[in-house]
N, CA, C and O of each residue as an XYZ file, in Angstrom:
276
protein
N       0.843     -1.183      0.000
C       0.000      0.000      0.000
C       0.887      1.244      0.000
O       1.902      1.284      0.695
N       0.510      2.242     -0.767
C       1.296      3.477     -0.804
C       1.028      4.381      0.397
O      -0.010      4.290      1.053
N       1.985      5.242      0.660
C       1.853      6.261      1.700
C       1.462      7.562      1.015
O       2.124      7.994      0.071
N       0.397      8.182      1.483
C      -0.082      9.442      0.929
C       0.107     10.553      1.952
O       0.068     10.318      3.160
N       0.312     11.769      1.450
C       0.425     12.942      2.310
C      -0.889     13.714      2.267
O      -1.508     13.862      1.213
N      -1.298     14.200      3.425
C      -2.547     14.949      3.555
C      -2.299     16.232      4.316
O      -1.331     16.355      5.067
N      -3.202     17.196      4.106
C      -3.186     18.453      4.861
C      -4.591     18.706      5.375
O      -5.574     18.532      4.656
N      -4.668     19.116      6.625
C      -5.952     19.460      7.233
C      -6.323     20.879      6.841
O      -5.520     21.800      6.989
N      -7.541     21.056      6.340
C      -8.022     22.386      5.960
C      -8.404     23.230      7.165
O      -8.569     24.443      7.036
N      -8.549     22.613      8.337
C      -8.928     23.356      9.550
C      -7.717     23.880     10.318
O      -7.646     25.066     10.641
N      -6.760     22.986     10.611
C      -5.616     23.403     11.439
C      -4.307     23.498     10.665
O      -3.313     23.975     11.212
N      -4.277     23.053      9.397
C      -3.069     23.134      8.584
C      -2.071     22.022      8.817
O      -0.996     22.023      8.216
N      -2.397     21.082      9.668
C      -1.498     19.959      9.973
C      -1.231     19.140      8.715
O      -2.149     18.852      7.947
N       0.033     18.767      8.509
C       0.405     17.867      7.417
C       0.719     16.514      8.034
O       1.422     16.429      9.041
N       0.193     15.453      7.422
C       0.421     14.120      7.946
C       0.401     13.105      6.819
O      -0.071     13.391      5.719
N       0.915     11.919      7.101
C       0.973     10.831      6.134
C       0.071      9.702      6.588
O      -0.174      9.529      7.782
N      -0.424      8.930      5.621
C      -1.252      7.774      5.932
C      -0.989      6.664      4.923
O      -0.869      6.915      3.724
N      -0.903      5.458      5.414
C      -0.751      4.272      4.581
C      -2.156      3.811      4.217
O      -2.911      3.367      5.082
N      -2.510      3.917      2.920
C      -3.876      3.627      2.496
C      -3.889      2.877      1.178
O      -2.937      2.941      0.399
N      -4.976      2.170      0.941
C      -5.175      1.502     -0.343
C      -5.371      2.551     -1.432
O      -5.847      3.654     -1.166
N      -5.002      2.198     -2.653
C      -5.117      3.112     -3.780
C      -6.542      3.655     -3.921
O      -6.730      4.854     -4.128
N      -7.537      2.784     -3.812
C      -8.926      3.225     -3.994
C      -9.434      4.082     -2.830
O     -10.505      4.678     -2.935
N      -8.688      4.154     -1.728
C      -9.090      4.972     -0.570
C      -8.362      6.307     -0.511
O      -8.605      7.096      0.401
N      -7.471      6.578     -1.466
C      -6.590      7.743     -1.370
C      -7.328      9.073     -1.273
O      -6.831      9.991     -0.620
N      -8.502      9.210     -1.900
C      -9.237     10.474     -1.876
C     -10.441     10.468     -0.937
O     -11.192     11.442     -0.885
N     -10.626      9.386     -0.202
C     -11.689      9.317      0.796
C     -11.249     10.169      1.985
O     -10.107     10.047      2.429
N     -12.129     11.034      2.516
C     -11.726     11.870      3.649
C     -11.137     11.039      4.793
O     -11.610      9.946      5.105
N     -10.099     11.591      5.400
C      -9.404     10.929      6.502
C      -9.313     11.906      7.665
O      -9.171     13.110      7.455
N      -9.392     11.404      8.869
C      -9.371     12.248     10.054
C      -7.976     12.783     10.338
O      -7.000     12.034     10.306
N      -7.882     14.072     10.614
C      -6.626     14.711     10.993
C      -6.228     14.223     12.384
O      -7.046     14.272     13.303
N      -5.000     13.755     12.559
C      -4.588     13.299     13.887
C      -4.433     14.453     14.885
O      -4.395     14.222     16.093
N      -4.344     15.689     14.388
C      -4.183     16.838     15.278
C      -5.486     17.335     15.869
O      -5.632     17.414     17.089
N      -6.452     17.677     14.990
C      -7.699     18.283     15.476
C      -8.921     17.382     15.286
O     -10.029     17.748     15.678
N      -8.721     16.217     14.692
C      -9.780     15.212     14.482
C     -10.818     15.612     13.436
O     -11.869     14.980     13.339
N     -10.536     16.658     12.650
C     -11.441     17.060     11.582
C     -11.290     16.120     10.391
O     -10.205     15.590     10.155
N     -12.369     15.910      9.640
C     -12.318     15.134      8.402
C     -12.227     16.041      7.179
O     -12.328     15.569      6.046
N     -12.037     17.331      7.402
C     -11.895     18.302      6.328
C     -10.422     18.339      5.904
O      -9.694     19.284      6.210
N     -10.007     17.297      5.198
C      -8.608     17.145      4.790
C      -8.521     16.960      3.281
O      -9.512     16.642      2.624
N      -7.325     17.164      2.743
C      -7.118     16.948      1.311
C      -5.771     16.258      1.099
O      -4.837     16.426      1.883
N      -5.696     15.489      0.032
C      -4.455     14.807     -0.316
C      -3.532     15.802     -0.997
O      -3.964     16.568     -1.859
N      -2.270     15.793     -0.616
C      -1.260     16.681     -1.175
C      -0.441     15.939     -2.231
O      -0.406     14.708     -2.249
N       0.205     16.685     -3.094
C       1.151     16.107     -4.037
C       2.450     15.895     -3.273
O       3.016     16.841     -2.724
N       2.913     14.673     -3.240
C       4.122     14.347     -2.488
C       5.366     14.818     -3.212
O       5.430     14.822     -4.442
N       6.343     15.211     -2.431
C       7.652     15.542     -2.970
C       8.629     14.470     -2.529
O       8.420     13.805     -1.514
N       9.686     14.305     -3.290
C      10.681     13.314     -2.927
C      12.045     13.785     -3.392
O      12.155     14.653     -4.259
N      13.064     13.216     -2.818
C      14.427     13.566     -3.187
C      15.148     12.341     -3.704
O      14.793     11.206     -3.386
N      16.160     12.590     -4.503
C      16.980     11.500     -4.997
C      18.441     11.825     -4.746
O      18.818     12.986     -4.587
N      19.229     10.816     -4.713
C      20.663     10.998     -4.587
C      21.344     10.238     -5.697
O      20.834      9.231     -6.188
N      22.486     10.723     -6.081
C      23.258     10.057     -7.119
C      24.225      9.103     -6.431
O      25.053      9.526     -5.624
N      24.122      7.837     -6.744
C      25.010      6.864     -6.126
C      26.347      6.858     -6.845
O      26.453      7.283     -7.995
N      27.360      6.373     -6.156
C      28.685      6.331     -6.772
C      28.714      5.329     -7.914
O      29.521      5.475     -8.833
N      27.857      4.316     -7.882
C      27.794      3.335     -8.960
C      27.341      3.948    -10.271
O      27.807      3.540    -11.335
N      26.442      4.920    -10.214
C      25.942      5.553    -11.436
C      27.045      6.361    -12.115
O      27.134      6.381    -13.343
N      27.878      7.022    -11.326
C      28.939      7.813    -11.944
C      29.998      6.909    -12.571
O      30.579      7.263    -13.597
N      30.256      5.752    -11.973
C      31.204      4.811    -12.560
C      30.675      4.292    -13.892
O      31.431      4.132    -14.850
N      29.376      4.032    -13.942
C      28.771      3.529    -15.166
C      28.865      4.563    -16.275
O      29.230      4.234    -17.403
N      28.537      5.811    -15.962
C      28.549      6.839    -16.995
C      29.968      7.158    -17.456
O      30.164      7.508    -18.619
N      30.953      7.049    -16.584
C      32.316      7.357    -16.998
C      32.918      6.233    -17.825
O      33.891      6.466    -18.544
N      32.375      5.022    -17.751
C      32.923      3.920    -18.530
C      32.331      3.862    -19.936
O      32.808      3.088    -20.766
N      31.324      4.647    -20.217
C      30.725      4.689    -21.550
C      31.519      5.666    -22.408
O      31.895      6.744    -21.949
N      31.767      5.288    -23.636
C      32.498      6.201    -24.527
C      31.525      6.813    -25.524
O      30.521      6.194    -25.878
N      31.810      7.989    -25.963
C      30.986      8.700    -26.923
C      31.779      8.811    -28.221
O      32.403      9.838    -28.489
N      31.753      7.753    -29.022
C      32.553      7.734    -30.246
C      31.760      8.141    -31.478
O      32.320      8.252    -32.568
N      30.465      8.364    -31.313
C      29.639      8.783    -32.438
C      29.009      7.622    -33.181
O      28.130      7.842    -34.015
N      29.423      6.404    -32.910
C      28.809      5.249    -33.564
C      27.925      4.540    -32.567
O      28.162      4.596    -31.360
N      26.920      3.882    -33.066
C      25.998      3.168    -32.212
C      25.678      1.818    -32.797
O      25.450      1.693    -34.000
N      25.658      0.802    -31.950
C      25.302     -0.521    -32.437
C      23.788     -0.681    -32.542
O      23.310     -1.727    -32.981
N      23.032      0.335    -32.149
C      21.575      0.271    -32.195
C      20.994      1.003    -33.402
O      19.785      1.225    -33.453
N      21.788      1.367    -34.332
C      21.275      1.949    -35.556
C      21.488      3.395    -35.605
O      21.109      4.042    -36.580
């Protein structure tokens, strides 16, 4: 099950909930003020570049020819 982020329209509290896909937009109770006047937020995420990715990219050569056509 995915984790969704929500914001309470009453108190502004941001919280996460583990919910089924079909339940993602069903109102959920705010853990702060207990209101059901909440909305699902667009989640943000971060990525990091691993050292393995840089090794892979540095081992590729750019000779202008391609075996894929």
